[in-house]
C-alpha positions in Angstrom: -31.2 -24.1 22.8 -31.0 -20.6 21.5 -29.3 -19.9 18.2 -25.8 -18.3 18.1 -25.9 -14.6 17.5 -22.9 -13.0 15.7 -21.8 -9.8 17.4 -20.7 -6.9 15.3 -16.9 -6.6 14.9 -15.0 -4.2 17.1 -13.9 -1.3 14.8 -10.6 0.6 15.2 -9.3 3.8 13.7 -6.1 3.6 11.6 -4.2 5.3 14.4 -5.5 2.7 17.0 -4.6 -0.1 14.6 -1.0 1.1 14.2 -0.6 1.5 17.9 -1.8 -2.0 18.6 0.3 -3.4 15.7 3.5 -2.1 17.3 2.9 -4.4 20.3 1.3 -7.3 18.5 2.8 -10.8 18.6 1.2 -11.6 15.2 0.8 -9.9 11.8 -2.5 -8.5 10.8 -4.2 -6.4 8.1 -6.5 -3.5 8.6 -9.7 -3.4 6.5 -12.3 -0.7 7.0 -11.9 -0.6 10.8 -11.5 -4.3 11.3 -8.2 -5.9 12.4 -7.8 -9.3 10.5 -5.1 -11.7 11.7 -2.8 -13.2 9.1 -1.5 -16.7 9.0 2.1 -17.5 9.5 4.4 -18.4 6.6 5.4 -21.9 5.6 8.6 -23.3 4.2 7.0 -23.6 0.8 5.8 -20.0 0.9 9.3 -18.8 1.9 10.9 -20.7 -0.9 8.4 -19.3 -3.5 8.8 -15.7 -2.2 12.6 -16.0 -2.3 12.5 -17.2 -5.9 10.1 -14.4 -6.9 12.3 -11.8 -5.2 15.4 -13.0 -7.2 13.4 -13.0 -10.5 12.0 -9.5 -9.8 15.3 -8.1 -8.9 16.9 -9.5 -12.1 14.0 -8.4 -14.3 13.7 -4.9 -12.9 17.4 -4.1 -12.6 18.1 -0.6 -13.8 14.5 0.5 -13.8 14.5 2.3 -10.5 12.5 1.5 -7.4 13.0 -1.0 -4.6 11.5 -4.4 -3.9 10.4 -5.3 -0.4 9.8 -9.0 0.4 7.9 -8.7 3.6 7.0 -6.8 6.8 6.1 -3.6 4.8 2.6 -2.2 5.3 0.9 -0.4 2.5 -1.9 2.0 3.2 -4.6 2.2 0.4 -6.8 5.2 1.5 -9.4 4.7 -1.2 -10.3 1.3 0.3 -9.5 2.2 4.0 -7.1 -0.8 4.1 -3.6 -1.6 5.3 -2.1 -4.7 3.8 1.3 -6.5 3.9 1.7 -7.6 0.2 4.5 -9.8 -0.9 6.4 -8.6 -2.8 6.3 -4.8 -3.3 8.0 -2.9 -6.1 8.5 0.7 -5.1 
């Protein structure tokens, strides 16, 4: 029996990633050319994120900026990465 050989990952440009992401049925992150699928949320995750959003909105009131809880992509050019962090203060 021959050993399994890992093939190199298929690499995409940022433009290709964004084009694919528009049609995708799942969320993913982009890291240095690789598209990495993200897991779905859970009831516990949703509960914690909701509580964190309320706490942040209260704590940061009057300081400017906006808080996004999900579905917002952030491009970090120094690391060639696109992520969907939760939450974001902008």
